[in-house]
C-alpha positions as CSV (number, residue, x, y, z in Angstrom):
1,M,-30.0,-33.7,28.0
2,F,-32.2,-31.1,26.1
3,R,-30.8,-28.3,28.3
4,M,-27.3,-29.3,27.7
5,K,-27.8,-29.1,23.9
6,N,-29.2,-25.6,24.2
7,V,-26.3,-24.5,26.4
8,L,-23.8,-25.9,23.9
9,K,-25.6,-24.2,21.0
10,K,-25.5,-20.9,22.9
11,I,-21.8,-21.3,23.7
12,S,-21.0,-22.1,20.0
13,C,-22.9,-19.1,18.8
14,I,-21.2,-16.7,21.3
15,T,-17.8,-18.1,20.5
16,G,-18.4,-17.7,16.8
17,A,-19.6,-14.2,17.2
18,V,-16.6,-13.2,19.3
19,L,-14.2,-14.7,16.7
20,L,-15.9,-12.9,13.9
21,I,-15.8,-9.6,15.7
22,G,-12.1,-10.1,16.5
23,C,-11.2,-10.9,12.9
24,L,-13.1,-7.9,11.6
25,A,-11.6,-5.5,14.2
26,G,-8.1,-6.6,13.3
27,C,-8.4,-5.9,9.5
28,P,-8.7,-2.4,8.1
29,S,-11.8,-1.9,5.9
30,G,-11.4,-0.9,2.3
31,S,-12.8,2.5,3.1
32,E,-10.2,3.0,5.8
33,T,-7.2,2.1,3.6
34,N,-8.4,4.6,1.0
35,D,-8.7,7.4,3.7
36,I,-6.2,10.3,3.7
37,S,-5.8,10.0,7.5
38,Y,-4.9,6.3,7.3
39,I,-2.4,6.9,4.5
40,S,-0.9,9.9,6.5
41,R,-0.4,7.6,9.5
42,T,1.1,4.9,7.3
43,L,3.5,7.2,5.5
44,G,4.3,9.3,8.6
45,I,3.4,12.6,7.0
46,D,0.4,14.9,7.0
47,L,-1.6,14.7,3.8
48,A,-4.6,16.7,5.0
49,G,-4.1,19.3,2.2
50,G,-4.7,16.7,-0.5
51,T,-7.7,15.6,-2.4
52,V,-8.3,12.0,-3.4
53,L,-8.7,11.8,-7.1
54,S,-9.1,8.0,-7.4
55,S,-8.9,5.0,-5.2
56,E,-9.4,1.2,-5.4
57,D,-9.0,-1.6,-2.8
58,T,-9.2,-5.2,-3.8
59,H,-8.1,-6.7,-0.4
60,G,-10.5,-9.3,0.8
61,G,-10.9,-13.0,1.2
62,F,-9.5,-15.2,4.0
63,H,-5.8,-14.2,3.6
64,G,-6.4,-10.5,2.8
65,D,-4.5,-10.6,-0.5
66,G,-5.1,-7.8,-2.9
67,D,-4.0,-4.3,-3.6
68,T,-4.9,-0.7,-2.6
69,Y,-4.2,2.2,-5.0
70,V,-4.9,5.8,-4.1
71,K,-4.1,8.9,-6.2
72,I,-4.0,12.2,-4.3
73,S,-3.6,15.7,-5.7
74,F,-2.3,18.8,-3.9
75,D,-2.5,22.5,-4.8
76,D,0.8,24.3,-5.3
77,D,1.1,25.6,-1.7
78,S,0.3,22.2,-0.1
79,G,2.5,20.4,-2.6
80,A,5.5,22.6,-1.8
81,A,5.0,22.1,1.9
82,L,4.7,18.3,1.4
83,S,7.9,18.3,-0.7
84,D,9.7,20.2,2.2
85,T,8.4,17.6,4.7
86,M,9.7,14.7,2.5
87,T,13.1,16.4,2.2
88,D,13.4,16.4,6.0
89,N,12.0,12.9,6.6
90,S,14.5,10.0,6.5
91,D,11.7,7.6,5.5
92,W,11.4,9.4,2.1
93,C,14.1,9.2,-0.6
94,A,14.6,11.4,-3.6
95,F,14.3,10.0,-7.1
96,P,15.6,8.0,-8.9
97,L,14.0,4.7,-7.8
98,S,16.2,1.8,-6.9
99,D,16.5,-1.0,-9.6
100,N,14.0,-3.2,-7.8
101,L,11.5,-0.5,-7.3
102,Q,11.9,0.6,-10.9
103,T,11.0,-3.0,-11.9
104,V,8.0,-3.1,-9.6
105,V,6.6,0.2,-10.7
106,Y,7.5,0.5,-14.4
107,G,9.0,-2.8,-15.4
108,R,12.4,-3.7,-16.8
109,V,13.6,-5.3,-20.0
110,D,16.7,-7.5,-19.8
111,G,17.6,-8.9,-23.3
112,D,14.6,-10.8,-24.4
113,A,13.0,-11.0,-21.0
114,Q,10.6,-8.5,-19.4
115,Y,10.1,-8.2,-15.6
116,G,7.2,-6.3,-14.2
117,P,5.6,-3.9,-13.8
118,Y,3.7,-5.2,-10.8
119,L,1.5,-2.1,-10.3
120,T,-0.7,-2.4,-13.3
121,D,-4.1,-1.8,-14.7
122,D,-6.2,-4.5,-16.3
123,K,-4.2,-4.2,-19.6
124,G,-0.9,-4.7,-17.9
125,A,0.3,-1.1,-18.1
126,S,1.8,0.7,-15.1
127,I,-0.8,2.6,-13.2
128,I,1.7,5.2,-12.1
129,P,2.8,7.7,-14.8
130,P,6.5,8.3,-15.3
131,I,7.9,10.6,-12.7
132,E,11.1,12.7,-13.3
133,H,11.3,14.6,-10.0
134,G,10.0,13.6,-6.7
135,Y,10.3,11.4,-3.6
136,Y,9.3,7.9,-2.7
137,Y,8.6,5.8,0.4
138,F,9.0,2.1,0.6
139,Y,8.1,-0.3,3.4
140,D,8.5,-4.1,3.0
141,R,5.8,-5.8,5.1
142,H,6.9,-9.3,4.2
143,S,7.4,-11.7,7.2
144,E,10.9,-12.6,5.8
145,S,12.1,-9.0,5.7
146,N,15.0,-8.2,8.0
147,N,14.9,-4.4,7.2
148,P,11.5,-3.0,6.0
149,K,13.2,0.0,4.3
150,D,15.4,-2.3,2.2
151,D,14.1,-3.5,-1.1
152,T,17.1,-5.7,-2.1
153,E,15.3,-9.0,-1.4
154,L,11.9,-7.8,-2.6
155,L,11.9,-9.7,-5.9
156,S,13.5,-12.9,-4.6
157,R,10.5,-14.1,-2.7
158,A,7.4,-16.1,-3.7
159,S,5.1,-13.4,-2.4
160,L,5.0,-9.6,-2.1
161,N,3.8,-7.6,0.8
162,F,4.8,-4.0,0.7
163,T,3.7,-0.4,0.7
164,I,5.1,2.2,-1.7
165,A,4.2,5.8,-2.3
166,L,5.6,8.1,-5.0
167,Y,5.3,11.8,-5.0
168,D,5.6,13.7,-8.3
169,T,6.9,17.2,-7.4
170,D,6.3,18.5,-10.9
171,N,2.6,17.7,-10.8
172,N,1.9,17.7,-7.1
173,K,0.4,14.2,-7.1
174,L,1.0,11.3,-4.6
175,Y,0.5,7.7,-5.7
176,Y,0.0,5.3,-2.8
177,Y,0.0,1.5,-3.3
178,E,-0.2,-1.5,-1.0
179,L,0.3,-5.0,-2.4
180,D,-0.3,-8.2,-0.6
181,T,0.0,-11.5,-2.5
């Protein structure tokens, strides 16, 4: 009987360790999501010429809710090459943003009602400065999304799971954002 309890304890410990390792291996760490190579893979473009100016990742907890925000700067030569790459890449669109993405990034006022912005600092202001010229990338990661490149249903759901990147060609800055609610 004593041996059986020890065997069951060992099996439980091993099973728990395997499950924990499996969970941790399946979730990118905060340092990975802030990494230029991770963002390059996600966006399908080479950002190696950039320098991370700021980054924050609040993902955590059981469901992985949170957001990731990374601001990357490029020198003039790297910025021009990046702009050319975006022009030739069908995953990137030239500004202006669609109405839904405008609402998500900068907010929208409709009569007496205000909607968004959703990408905000602790005071509720948009974390991404106004961009006049540039490109954007959008990918809807929500389980109900039928087309991850289409944002038309984005604001009609109870939760948001998407990746957006905006590149300001006037200032050679890329703003990368992941939101999971």
